[in-house]
N, C-alpha and C positions, 0 to 999 in steps of 0.2 A: 366613374359613375355610369351605370347602365342606361341606355336610351331605348326608345321604342324600336329603333332599327336594329339594335344588337342585344336585345334582352336575352339573358341567359335562360335556357329551358328550365333551370332550377326555379326561376321566379314564377313559373306557371303552376308550380305545385302549391297546395294549401300550406299556409303558415304552420299548421300543426304538424304536417309531415316534415317540413324543413327543420322544425325544432327537434323532432324525433331523430332525424338523420344526424343532427349536430351532436347528439348524445353518444354517437358511435364512431365518430371520426377523431383523428388526432387533434390536439390543441392547435398545432400549426395550421391545419386546414381550417379550423374554426376561425382563427384570426384572419386568414385570407378571405373567408366568406364575409366576415364582419365588416371588412373595409371595402367590400365590393360595391355596396349600395346601402341606402337607408333601410330598405325592407329587410335585407339579410342581416343588417346590424341589429334591427329590432328583434329579429327571430333568434339571434344567437347571444344577445347580451347577458341573459340569465345564465346560460351555459358557461360563458366566459368568466362570470363571477364565481361560479362553482369551481372552475378550474383553478382560479387564483387561490381560493380557500383550500382546495385539496392539495395544491402544490406545497403550501406551507405545512399542512398537517401530515402528509404522507411521504414527503420527499425522502426522508431517511427514517427507517423504522427499525425497531429492536424487539427482542423477546425477553427482556429482563423480567417482565411479569408474565405469568403462565398463559394468560388468555390473549395476549397481544397478537400472536401469529394466527391462531385459529379464527379470531374475530376479524382480523384484517383479510384473511383468505376468503371468508364468507362475504365480506364487503366487496372485495375485488371481483368475485364470481357473480355477484348480483348487480353491481354497479360498474359498468365499463368506464365511466369517467374516472373513478378512483384508480383503476389499473394503470392509466397513463402516467400517474404521478409517483408511483413507487420507483424511486431511482437507486436506492441503496438499502441493503439489509445488513445490520450488525447483530450477529447472533452471539449471545453470551453463554450458551451451553445447551446441550440436549437434555431433555427430560425423558428417560427411558420408560418410566412407569407412572401411573396416576399418582402414586404417593410422592412423586417428585414435582407435582404441579403446584409449586409455590414460588414466591419471589426468591431470587438469589439474595442471600443474606449478607449484609455489610459486615457482620460480625465474624464471618469465617474467612480466614486467610487474609485478613486486612493487612495491607502493605502500603505505606505512604512513602513514595520514592523521594520526596523532598526532605522529609524529616527522618527518614530511615527508621520508621517505627514499625514494629510488628505486634504492637499491643492492640487491645480492643478499642474501638472508637469511643469517644466520649459521649455523654448524654447530649451535649450540645450538637455534636456532629450527627447523631441520630435525629435530633429535632430538626436539623436543617436539611436532612435528606429529602429530595424532591418527590419521592414516590412513597405511597403507603405500602406496607407489607401485605401481600396477598397469599392466601392459602386455599388452594382448590384441590387438595389432595384427596378429598372425598368423592371426586367425580369418578364415573365409570364410562363404559362404552355407550351408554344412552346419551352421552353428551353429543354424539353424532346422530343425525337423523338417518333413516334408512335411505333416503334419496342421496344424502351426502356420501354415504358409504358406497353406494352404487357408482356415483360419479368418480370417487377417488379410485375405486378398483378399475374402472374403465380407463382412467388416466394412466395408471400404472401399466395396464395391458396394451392400450392402443398408442398412447403418446410416448411412453418410456420404453416400450417394446420388451418389458420384463417377461421372463419365462414364467410358465404357470406356477411352478413351485416357488418362485421368488415373489410373485403376486400374493400367493397364499401366505407365505411367511411374513411379508411386510404388512398385509392387512391384519394378520393376527397380532403383530407387534403394535400396530396403531390402535387397535381395539383395547390393547392392554395399557395404552397410555403413552406410547412412544410418539413424540411430536416431530420427529425428524422428517417424515414424509410431508407433513404440512408445510414445513419450511421450504422444502424443495419445490412443492407445488406452487407456493406463493412466488418464488423466484421465476419459475418457468412460465407463469401466466401473466407476468408484468412486462408488457411489450417494450418499455423503455428503461428497464433496470440496467444499471451499468456496473454496480459494485456490490460485492458480497464479502464481508469480513467475519471471521469466526474467532472468538476470544478463547484463549486457553482455559482449561478447567481450573477450578479453585483447589487449593490444597486439601480441603476437607472432603472433596469428591474425587481426588486424584486416583486413589486405588480403586474405588468402586467403578469409575467410568473409564478405567485405563483401556479396556477392550471395546469401548463404544464411542469412537470418535464421531464428531458431528457431521462428517461428510460421507459416511458409509453409503447411505441411500442415494444421495445426489450423485456420487461418483459411479455407483452402479447404473443409475438411469442414463448418465452421460455415455458411459461405455456401451450399454446395450443399444442406444440410438446410433452411436458412431459405427458399430460393427454391422449395421444393416447395409444391404447393397446400395441403397439410395436414401441416405439419412434425411428424415423430415424433422427439423428441429423446432421445438416449441419457441414462441416468440421471445420469451425471457432468456432462454439459453442462447438465442441468436444475438441478443443485445448485450449480454454480459461480457464486459471487457476487462474487469479487474477483480481478482479473487485473492484474499489474504487469509490462509488457514493459520490457526494458532497464534492470533495476535495477542498482545499483552496489555492489560489495563493496569492503571496505577492502583486500583482498589477493586476489591471483590475477586481478584484473581492474583495468585502469587506467581512471580515469574519463574521460580525454580522448583516448584512442586506441582507441575501441571502435566497435562497430557502431551506426550511427544509422539508425533505422527510417524508411522512407517512410510517412507517416501513412495513405496509402490502402491500404497492404498490411495494416494491422491493423484497418481499419474493421469487418470481420466480428465483432470482439469485441463491438461494440455490439449484435449480433444475438443473442447468447446470451439464452435466454428469461428468466432471472432474475438477470442481471448487475446488481449494485448499485454497485460501485466499480471504476473504471479509473484506474490511476496511471501516467502516462506520463513517462518520462525519456529524454533523448537522442532526441527526436523531431524529424525534419526535418533541416536542414543539408545534405541531399544533392542539392538542386536538382531533385528529381523530383516536386515537389508537384502539378504540373499534370497528371501522368499518373494518371488515375483508374483504378487497378487494380480497386477495388471502389467502389461509391458507397453512400451512406447516405440513407435517407429521413428527412425531418424528423418529429420526435415519434413515432419508431418504437421507441425503446429503453427498457428498464426501468432503465437506469443512472441513479443518483441522486447519485453523488459522483464528480466529475472533478478529478484532480490533475495539474498540468503542472509539470515542473521541468527546466530546461536544454533548452528546446525552441526551435525557430526555425520558426515557422509563419506564412504569410501570413494576414491577417485573414479572408479568405473561407474558408480551410481550417479555421481555428479556429472560425469561426462555424458551419460545417457540423457539426463534431464536437459542439459544445455543443448545437446545435439538434436533435440526434438524441434528446435526452432528453425523455421525457414529463413528468417531474417532477424538476427539479434541486434538490437540497438543499445541495450543497457545490460550491464552485469555488475552487481555490487554484492559484497559480502565476503564469503569464505575464502581462505587462502589455501592454495595447493600449488606446489612447485611446478606442476605441469600446466597450470591453468592459463597463464598469459600466452604461452606458446600455442596452446590448443585454440584459444580464442582468436589469436592472430591468423593462424592457418585456416580456420573455418569461417570466421566472421570479421576478419580484418577490414574488409571493405565497407561493412555496414555499422560496426560498433561506434556509438557516439558517446557513451558514458561508461567509464571503467572505474571501479572502486579503488584499486590499489595496483601499483607497479613499482617494484623495487629497482628494476633495471630500466632506466629511462630509454636506452637504445631500442628497447622493444617497442616503444611508442611509434617508431618510424613505420611499423607494420600496421598502424591503424590510421589510414589517411583521412577518415571521416570523423575522428575523435573530437568531441566538443568539451568534454568534462572529465577530469580525473580527480578523485577525492583524496588520494594519498600518494603523492609522488615524492620519493626520497631524494633529498639534495645530495650532491657529491661532497666529498671530503676535501674542500678547497680552502677553508677559512684561514689556514695558517700559511698559505702560499703567498708570496709577494705579488704575484700576478693573479690573485684570486678573482678580481672583477672580470678580466678577460677570459679566464678559464670558465667561470660561471656563465658568462655571456655565450661562449661557444657551446657549452653544455646545453643551454636552452635552445639556441638557434639550430643546432645540429640534430636535436632529438625531438623537440616538440613539433607536432603537425601544425600547419598554418591555419587549420580549422579550429584550433583550441580556443575555448571561450572562458572556461572556469578551471582554475587550478588550486588545489590545496597542497602546499608543500609540507613535508615532514622532515624530522631531524636527520642530519647526515649520520652515517655509521662509519666508524673507523675500521671495524671488521664485523663479521656477522654476529649480531647480538650485542655489540658494544656501541652505545650511543655516544656521539661526539659531545664533549663538554668543554666549554671555554674555561681557561685557567683563571682569568680575572674578568671583572665587569668591564674594565677598559677594553679588553680584547673582544668581549661580547658586543660592545657598542660599535667597535670597528667592523666586526662581522656583520652586524645589522646594516651598517651603511654600505658595505661592499655588496650585500645582497640586494639592497634597493637600487644601487647603481647598475647592477647587472639586469635587474628588471626594467629599469628605464631604457637601457640599451635594447632590450627585447621589444618593448613597446614602440620604440622609435624605428624598429625594423618594419618596413611596409608589408612584409610577408605575414605579420602577426596582427593585422588590423582587426581581427575578430575578437581579441581578448577583452573581456568585460569585468572579470572579478578574480582576485588573487587572495588567498588566505595564507597568512604567515604566522598564525598563532602558535603552531607547533613546529616552526621551521628553524629556530635558532639554537638548537641544542639544549643541553642541560646547563642552565645559568648558575654561576657560583653564588653561594651565600655571601653575605657582606663580610669582607676581610678588612682589617684595619686600614689598608691602603685604598679600599674601595668605598669607605663609609659615606662619602659625599657623592658617589656616582650612582645614578638611578639604575634600576634593573633594565629598563627600556628607555631609549632616547632616539627616536626616529628623526631623521633629517627632514625638517619641515619643507625645505625647498624641493627636495626630491619627491616627497609625498604630494606636494602641490602640483608638480609637473605630471605625476601619474594621474591624479584625479582630473587634471585639466584635459587629459587625453580620454577621459570617460571611463577610466578603470577604477573599480571599487576595491579598496584594500581592507583586509581584516588585520588590524595591528593591535597587539596587547600594549597597554600603557595607560597613562592618566591624561595625556594631552587631548585636546578637543577632537582631533582627527582619529583618535584611537577608540577601541571598544572595551567595554568591561567584559569580564568572563561571562557574566549572566547574559548579556546581549549576544555574545558570540554563540553561546549554547542555543539560544533561540533561533539564530540563523542556521546553525547546524543542529537540527533537532534530533531526538532519539531516532534510531533506525526503525523502531516500531511504528506501524501505521497509526495515524491519529484517529481515534474513535469519536465521531461527532456526537454520539448519543451517550457518551460517558459524562455523567453529571459532575464528576470531579474536575472537569476541565475549567469550569467557571466558579467552583466553590472552594478551591484551594485544598482539595484532599490529596492530589497527587500531581 
């Protein structure tokens, strides 16, 4: 509480001026002002209420309806309070011309991943869809005021450092209805935005939009700024830490008839000054990998987490993308025989999360590793000393920093998955595996372990034979399970016992590798 002897100079200002100032500072600063004294609290309470309202309304925005982005951009440019609360953008597709300014239709490319349907939605599903269909395809360049066009051109030239011919080209496209620059401008002027996700195109637009990916303008702007001698980054580009190109939705976008990005078209994303996570889906497959639209310098990017899913990249291209990172902590996704060795040699000291490793001895080269999502078990199940061999396998290869492990089936030989001959043998193998894990947990070197998944660890189980008909498929030793859980280790075990998981629950714990779209209405309405 301020006193007469230590009154802040701020309190000598008229209340009206304090209220005006509070409209231009960050929400954190306003909270600090509000708790300083009663006078400042009275001056800022209305602004705080607006911030609370705007946080709920604008935190995650999307462009499924054609006027969403231009309307929000106008609001952000005219009301600085709103700009603070745009934290994430989920883009459902670019509209190249005015004729495309309509809602993305549920009826095109409908795909329900739960029911494996490719048919048209029912009338009831249309009725329950949370948004009205909008068609603004009759608009033209008069949608923009002359002042707006001047401001947009100035932004392209002064903030994005575009060349004159590029400014002219993109202003021409925008006047023709291309909404891509508006999306980039919204991102760049939102000072606290952290996440941008771009949904793959629908099947019905797949051919039409194949050459018009949604990051063309944004990547050009990023690249032009980055290549200046002393880059001055817009606030939104500074705050952006997570970008996911070509994400997949369960509805309105079909996963295999979508736009596939050329990896070198999206390389500028690595140049964002504070980027931490890049999640790539549907990358490659288009045969243009040899055409370097943009290049990338080794060890030049702040990216720390790289995720690849459904990609088709030559090793040299993948190597370039990985090697752009100064300090890599996460790598998940694609398999290449050269990959683990390359990661160990270049990022062994920093990598904390690795998707897959067929050869466990390689893990010794990752002293900071905390998580591995697919570690193949050795072929020890038929050995008399299986438990001791398995225990040695764990203790000799796993780094002491490991916290999360997902084990996968042992291979007898390359491509040949181990299969138990009988269910009785399978139950013995399950017990041996648990005993080895208990030994691992009791080793003080591995006190960091928190979670182990064994859903896909026990090989191919035999179907019920006459001699097996009374033997369950899974029967985990309750005493061993209790010993592990008492040590604070969470187990993922298939089975019907109370300490086991259903397959449905297991899949929720290990969700799809696609990024979750917060603005996808199907998440809560059962479409996908």
